[in-house]
MIGU-591771 format. One record per residue: residue number from 1; x, y, z of N, C-alpha, C in turn. Coordinates in Angstrom, 2 decimals, always signed. Atoms other than C-alpha are relative to their C-alpha. Layout:
MIGU-591771
(NUM,(X,Y,Z),(X,Y,Z),(X,Y,Z)) ...
END
This chain:
MIGU-591771
(1,(-1.16,+0.85,-0.01),(+132.02,-82.20,-32.33),(+0.36,-0.44,+1.42)) (2,(-0.34,+0.36,-1.37),(+132.65,-82.04,-28.61),(-1.06,-0.90,+0.62)) (3,(+1.07,+0.80,-0.57),(+129.30,-83.64,-27.90),(+0.21,-1.49,-0.26)) (4,(-0.24,+1.40,+0.28),(+130.50,-86.88,-29.44),(+0.95,-0.61,+1.03)) (5,(-0.99,+0.53,-0.93),(+133.35,-87.20,-26.96),(-0.43,+0.12,+1.46)) (6,(+0.46,-0.16,-1.37),(+131.41,-86.15,-23.88),(-0.75,-1.25,+0.44)) (7,(+0.68,+1.21,-0.51),(+130.33,-89.12,-21.78),(-1.22,+0.39,+0.82)) (8,(+1.19,-0.21,-0.82),(+126.92,-89.34,-20.21),(+0.31,-0.41,+1.43)) (9,(-0.20,+0.34,-1.41),(+127.03,-89.25,-16.45),(-1.05,-1.01,+0.43)) (10,(+0.93,+1.01,-0.48),(+125.45,-92.14,-14.66),(-1.01,+0.65,+0.94)) (11,(+1.06,-0.55,-0.84),(+122.13,-91.15,-13.14),(-0.34,-1.00,+1.10)) (12,(+0.41,+0.94,-1.05),(+121.09,-92.58,-9.78),(-1.36,-0.61,-0.36)) (13,(+1.27,+0.66,+0.28),(+118.27,-95.06,-9.94),(-1.12,+0.73,+0.73)) (14,(+1.14,-0.67,-0.61),(+114.89,-93.56,-9.21),(-0.66,-0.96,+0.99)) (15,(+0.65,+0.80,-1.03),(+113.11,-94.73,-6.09),(-1.44,-0.23,-0.38)) (16,(+1.41,+0.32,+0.22),(+109.85,-96.52,-6.65),(-0.39,-1.09,+0.99)) (17,(+0.47,+0.94,-1.01),(+107.90,-98.28,-3.95),(-1.48,-0.23,-0.25)) (18,(+1.40,+0.34,+0.15),(+104.65,-100.08,-4.41),(-0.37,-0.91,+1.16)) (19,(+0.34,+0.82,-1.17),(+103.06,-101.34,-1.20),(-0.69,-1.30,-0.42)) (20,(+0.58,+1.30,+0.33),(+102.02,-104.95,-1.17),(-1.50,-0.05,+0.23)) (21,(+1.40,+0.12,-0.39),(+98.68,-104.53,+0.58),(-0.66,+1.37,+0.03)) (22,(+0.58,-1.33,+0.06),(+97.44,-101.12,-0.54),(-1.41,-0.08,-0.56)) (23,(+1.40,-0.03,+0.43),(+93.70,-100.60,-0.77),(-0.41,+1.47,-0.15)) (24,(+0.32,-1.42,+0.17),(+92.84,-97.21,-2.31),(-1.35,+0.40,+0.61)) (25,(+1.31,-0.32,-0.59),(+89.21,-97.39,-1.12),(+0.13,+0.17,+1.51)) (26,(-0.20,-0.09,-1.44),(+90.31,-98.00,+2.46),(+0.75,+1.28,+0.35)) (27,(-0.76,-1.21,-0.23),(+92.79,-95.14,+2.22),(-0.90,+1.23,-0.11)) (28,(+0.91,-1.13,+0.18),(+90.09,-92.76,+0.97),(-0.97,+0.10,+1.18)) (29,(+0.90,-0.01,-1.16),(+87.70,-93.79,+3.78),(+0.72,+0.55,+1.22)) (30,(-0.78,-0.47,-1.14),(+90.45,-93.17,+6.33),(+0.21,+1.52,-0.08)) (31,(-0.18,-1.45,+0.16),(+91.13,-89.69,+4.90),(-1.29,+0.75,+0.31)) (32,(+1.28,-0.65,-0.27),(+87.42,-88.82,+5.02),(-0.31,+0.00,+1.49)) (33,(+0.24,+0.09,-1.43),(+87.17,-90.02,+8.62),(+0.87,+1.01,+0.76)) (34,(-0.90,-0.93,-0.66),(+90.19,-87.94,+9.60),(-0.47,+1.44,-0.21)) (35,(+0.53,-1.34,+0.25),(+88.69,-84.85,+7.94),(-1.23,+0.26,+0.86)) (36,(+1.21,-0.15,-0.79),(+85.37,-85.41,+9.72),(+0.36,+0.18,+1.47)) (37,(-0.41,-0.13,-1.39),(+87.11,-85.84,+13.08),(+0.60,+1.36,+0.29)) (38,(-0.61,-1.31,-0.19),(+89.05,-82.62,+12.61),(-1.09,+1.07,+0.08)) (39,(+1.07,-1.00,-0.02),(+85.84,-80.68,+11.93),(-0.82,-0.10,+1.28)) (40,(+0.79,+0.18,-1.20),(+84.09,-82.16,+14.95),(+0.66,+0.59,+1.24)) (41,(-0.71,-0.45,-1.18),(+86.79,-81.02,+17.36),(-0.20,+1.49,+0.27)) (42,(+0.19,-1.44,-0.18),(+86.05,-77.33,+16.80),(-1.36,+0.28,+0.62)) (43,(+1.32,-0.36,-0.52),(+83.31,-75.70,+18.83),(-0.83,+0.65,-1.10)) (44,(+0.84,-0.49,+1.08),(+80.38,-74.94,+16.58),(-0.57,+1.38,+0.30)) (45,(+0.53,-1.31,-0.34),(+79.16,-71.91,+18.50),(+0.67,+0.51,+1.27)) (46,(-0.56,-0.61,-1.20),(+80.18,-69.54,+21.23),(-1.12,+0.26,+1.01)) (47,(+1.15,-0.19,-0.86),(+76.96,-69.98,+23.15),(+0.37,+0.05,+1.49)) (48,(-0.33,-0.11,-1.43),(+78.52,-70.68,+26.62),(+0.62,+1.35,+0.36)) (49,(-0.58,-1.31,-0.28),(+80.58,-67.49,+26.42),(-1.07,+1.09,-0.06)) (50,(+1.08,-0.98,+0.12),(+77.53,-65.52,+25.31),(-0.88,-0.02,+1.23)) (51,(+0.84,+0.12,-1.20),(+75.51,-66.84,+28.25),(+0.73,+0.59,+1.20)) (52,(-0.77,-0.53,-1.13),(+78.31,-65.98,+30.71),(+0.03,+1.53,-0.04)) (53,(-0.02,-1.46,+0.11),(+78.54,-62.41,+29.39),(-1.38,+0.56,+0.35)) (54,(+1.36,-0.45,-0.32),(+74.75,-62.06,+29.60),(-0.28,-0.03,+1.49)) (55,(+0.21,+0.08,-1.45),(+74.68,-63.26,+33.21),(+0.82,+1.06,+0.74)) (56,(-0.81,-1.04,-0.62),(+77.51,-60.90,+34.08),(-0.64,+1.37,-0.12)) (57,(+0.69,-1.28,+0.18),(+75.59,-57.97,+32.63),(-1.24,+0.10,+0.88)) (58,(+1.16,-0.03,-0.90),(+72.47,-58.93,+34.56),(+0.42,+0.23,+1.45)) (59,(-0.50,-0.22,-1.36),(+74.49,-59.09,+37.79),(+0.42,+1.46,+0.19)) (60,(-0.40,-1.40,-0.09),(+75.99,-55.66,+37.08),(-1.23,+0.92,+0.08)) (61,(+1.23,-0.79,-0.06),(+72.49,-54.25,+36.44),(-0.66,-0.10,+1.37)) (62,(+0.58,+0.20,-1.33),(+71.19,-55.76,+39.71),(+0.77,+0.79,+1.05)) (63,(-0.80,-0.74,-0.96),(+74.09,-54.29,+41.67),(-0.19,+1.51,-0.16)) (64,(+0.18,-1.42,+0.25),(+73.62,-50.90,+40.03),(-1.34,+0.49,+0.56)) (65,(+1.32,-0.42,-0.47),(+69.91,-50.80,+40.88),(-0.15,-0.09,+1.51)) (66,(+0.15,+0.22,-1.44),(+70.33,-52.00,+44.47),(+1.25,+0.38,+0.79)) (67,(-1.25,-0.34,-0.66),(+73.63,-50.36,+45.43),(-0.24,+0.62,+1.38)) (68,(+0.24,-0.64,-1.30),(+72.08,-48.30,+48.26),(-0.31,-1.04,+1.07)) (69,(+0.32,+1.07,-0.96),(+70.65,-51.41,+49.99),(+1.24,-0.81,+0.33)) (70,(-1.21,+0.79,-0.22),(+73.91,-53.29,+49.56),(+0.98,+0.75,+0.89)) (71,(-0.92,-0.79,-0.81),(+75.97,-50.44,+51.04),(-0.51,+0.10,+1.44)) (72,(+0.56,-0.07,-1.37),(+73.61,-50.10,+54.05),(+0.25,-1.30,+0.74)) (73,(-0.21,+1.29,-0.66),(+73.84,-53.82,+54.80),(+1.46,-0.25,+0.29)) (74,(-1.43,+0.16,-0.22),(+77.61,-53.82,+54.40),(+0.45,+0.85,+1.18)) (75,(-0.37,-0.87,-1.12),(+77.89,-50.87,+56.82),(-0.50,-0.59,+1.31)) (76,(+0.53,+0.61,-1.22),(+75.66,-52.64,+59.36),(+0.82,-1.23,+0.38)) (77,(-0.81,+1.18,-0.27),(+77.70,-55.82,+59.02),(+1.37,+0.40,+0.55)) (78,(-1.28,-0.49,-0.50),(+80.96,-53.87,+59.51),(-0.14,+0.60,+1.37)) (79,(+0.25,-0.58,-1.31),(+79.43,-52.09,+62.48),(-0.01,-1.04,+1.11)) (80,(+0.00,+1.06,-1.01),(+79.03,-55.42,+64.26),(+1.43,-0.30,+0.46)) (81,(-1.38,+0.30,-0.35),(+82.83,-55.94,+64.22),(+0.74,+1.18,+0.60)) (82,(-0.79,-1.15,-0.39),(+84.09,-52.40,+64.73),(-0.80,+0.95,+0.92)) (83,(+0.84,-0.85,-0.85),(+81.26,-50.95,+66.81),(-0.57,+1.16,-0.80)) (84,(+0.51,-1.09,+0.81),(+79.10,-48.22,+65.63),(-1.17,+0.57,+0.55)) 
END
């Protein structure tokens, strides 16, 4: 009974927009290009870091094997300045 006297509230109009010059194929190509560009920006491997670590380890090995020669030369070089 009460439903007969209840008024319907006015609903706001729904927004609908249809672009004038929309090309779905062009939009899809653009999305694919953007996805491809995003994937290209990432480095594919960590090869430069691996090479740097390898060279650092080789340098440490060289210093470890030749530490006595290096210390002797450093002492001789210091002796030139401070007498010895």
